[in-house]
C-alpha positions as CSV (number, residue, x, y, z in Angstrom):
1,M,19.0,9.6,6.1
2,Q,20.8,10.4,2.9
3,A,21.4,6.8,2.1
4,I,17.6,6.1,2.4
5,A,16.8,9.0,0.1
6,A,19.4,7.8,-2.4
7,D,17.9,4.3,-2.3
8,I,14.4,5.7,-2.9
9,V,15.6,7.6,-5.9
10,K,17.6,4.6,-7.2
11,R,14.9,2.0,-6.6
12,P,11.4,3.6,-6.7
13,Y,9.8,0.1,-6.8
14,T,10.7,-0.2,-3.1
15,T,8.9,3.0,-2.3
16,F,5.7,1.8,-4.0
17,G,5.9,-1.6,-2.4
18,M,6.4,-0.2,1.0
19,L,3.6,2.3,0.5
20,A,1.2,-0.6,-0.4
21,L,2.3,-2.6,2.6
22,A,2.0,0.4,4.9
23,I,-1.6,0.9,3.7
24,L,-2.6,-2.8,3.9
25,E,-1.4,-3.3,7.5
26,P,-4.1,-1.2,9.2
27,L,-6.6,-2.6,6.8
28,A,-5.7,-6.1,7.9
29,A,-5.8,-5.1,11.6
30,T,-9.3,-3.8,11.3
31,S,-10.8,-6.5,9.2
32,K,-12.4,-8.5,12.0
33,D,-16.1,-8.1,12.7
34,I,-15.5,-6.6,16.2
35,M,-13.4,-3.8,14.6
36,M,-16.2,-3.2,12.0
37,R,-18.7,-2.7,14.8
38,R,-16.4,-0.5,16.9
39,M,-15.3,1.8,14.1
40,R,-18.7,2.1,12.3
41,S,-18.5,4.6,9.5
42,A,-14.8,5.2,10.0
43,W,-14.2,1.6,9.0
44,T,-15.6,2.2,5.5
45,K,-13.6,5.4,5.1
46,L,-10.4,3.5,6.2
47,H,-11.0,0.6,3.9
48,R,-11.4,2.8,0.8
49,W,-7.6,3.1,1.0
50,V,-7.5,-0.3,-0.5
51,Y,-7.8,1.3,-3.9
52,L,-4.6,3.3,-3.3
53,A,-2.9,0.2,-2.1
54,A,-3.9,-1.7,-5.2
55,A,-2.6,1.1,-7.5
56,A,0.7,1.3,-5.6
57,A,1.1,-2.5,-5.8
58,A,0.4,-2.4,-9.5
59,V,3.0,0.3,-10.0
60,H,5.4,-1.7,-7.9
61,Y,4.9,-4.7,-10.0
62,L,5.4,-2.8,-13.3
63,L,8.6,-1.3,-12.0
64,V,10.0,-4.6,-10.8
65,V,9.3,-6.5,-14.1
66,K,10.2,-3.4,-16.2
67,S,7.6,-4.2,-18.8
68,W,3.9,-4.1,-19.4
69,P,2.5,-7.6,-19.2
70,T,0.6,-8.7,-22.3
């Protein structure tokens, strides 16, 4: 557990990348029409998490390239 915590502190881009991936997995699993019908309004609430995933992916990218793209 300490090794994982040390790795997170040492490489925060991994944390943001895994956060984005963890958010996108349930979104991908519920993107079919049948899941939209089954989940109804909960589907919309769940899919609003895409904004957080996009922000985490952007932070991940910026930390990996270590610069602001022009």
